[in-house]
C-alpha positions as CSV (number, residue, x, y, z in Angstrom):
1,M,25.9,2.0,-19.5
2,I,28.6,4.6,-20.1
3,D,31.1,1.9,-21.2
4,G,28.6,0.6,-23.7
5,H,27.8,4.0,-25.3
6,A,30.6,6.5,-24.8
7,G,33.2,4.9,-27.0
8,L,35.9,5.4,-24.4
9,D,39.6,4.4,-24.8
10,V,39.5,3.0,-21.2
11,S,36.8,1.6,-19.0
12,V,34.8,3.8,-16.7
13,A,36.2,1.8,-13.7
14,E,39.7,2.9,-14.6
15,L,38.7,6.6,-14.7
16,G,36.8,6.8,-11.5
17,D,33.8,8.9,-10.8
18,D,35.5,12.2,-11.4
19,G,37.5,11.2,-14.5
20,D,37.0,13.3,-17.6
21,L,35.0,11.2,-20.1
22,Y,35.8,13.6,-23.0
23,A,39.6,13.3,-22.3
24,A,39.1,9.5,-22.3
25,G,37.8,9.6,-25.8
26,M,34.0,10.4,-25.6
27,T,32.9,12.6,-28.5
28,S,29.9,15.0,-28.6
29,H,28.0,12.4,-30.6
30,A,28.8,9.7,-28.1
31,S,27.6,11.9,-25.3
32,V,24.2,12.0,-27.0
33,N,24.2,8.2,-27.2
34,V,24.9,8.1,-23.4
35,M,22.1,10.6,-22.8
36,V,19.6,8.7,-24.8
37,A,20.6,5.4,-23.1
38,L,20.2,7.0,-19.7
39,E,16.8,8.4,-20.6
40,D,15.6,5.0,-21.8
41,R,17.0,3.2,-18.8
42,F,15.6,5.5,-16.2
43,D,12.5,6.6,-18.1
44,L,13.3,10.3,-17.8
45,E,14.3,13.2,-20.0
46,F,17.2,15.6,-19.6
47,P,15.8,19.2,-19.7
48,D,17.2,21.5,-22.3
49,E,19.2,23.5,-19.7
50,M,21.2,20.3,-18.9
51,L,22.2,19.6,-22.5
52,K,25.7,20.9,-22.2
53,R,29.2,19.4,-22.0
54,E,29.8,19.7,-18.3
55,V,26.7,17.6,-17.4
56,F,28.2,14.6,-19.2
57,E,31.9,15.3,-18.4
58,S,32.2,12.7,-15.7
59,V,30.3,9.9,-13.9
60,A,29.9,12.2,-10.9
61,A,28.4,15.0,-13.1
62,I,26.0,12.6,-14.7
63,D,25.0,11.1,-11.4
64,A,24.3,14.6,-10.0
65,A,22.2,15.5,-13.0
66,L,20.2,12.3,-12.7
67,A,19.6,13.0,-9.0
68,Q,18.5,16.5,-9.8
69,I,16.1,15.3,-12.5
70,Q,14.6,12.6,-10.3
71,K,14.3,15.0,-7.4
72,G,12.2,17.3,-9.6
73,S,9.8,14.7,-10.7
């Protein structure tokens, strides 16, 4: 999902879970595309307090955010 929407210079597999997606080429606009794709795929919505750079900075951060959202539903 991230590879398809983030516009990275390398694949997510090369970065690893803690790799910085922004350093790998993801823009703010692309992070919104990733967020929308995740919301559609998992039928959820990121709350306003999660709409910040660090939530989408790495695969691990995104995974933690998704787990937190799913735990709260």
